[in-house]
Phi, psi and omega in degrees: 000128179271097182292331181291338181277350181276157175297157185303318181294320180289323177301316180297318180295316181295315179297318179296319180295315179295320179296314179296317181296319179296319177298318179295320180298316180293323178296314179296319179297320178296319179296318177297320177297318179296317178299320179296319179294316178298318179296320180293322179289325183281346181292141177278150180282139178233126178282126178280152180292151182240017177215165177263139176263078182255144172297157184303322182290334178271339181296321179297320178293322180293318178295319178296321179295324177297321181293329183280312188265355178075014178290163176304138187292147177285325186271004175091351180273177177285148176301143184293333181260017179281143177270114184294341181269352182282141177266358178284146178289000000 
């Protein structure tokens, strides 16, 4: 929209409308942010599980896969191919 092509009175109205709308948008956004922070503070803490519930026949395959790809172990031990002298995680 070419605001410069409009008459002076209309330019003033359009600028005021955009200014007011922008102010309202920021006010509403701030209120939503405050509600989000209050909701986050009010949430109760839930401990996430820290193990896999795998049947015994699948647990062996998961442990073997950890040994191959170097992922964190399923059974809680150190990866079999980890270098104990390495400082890398």
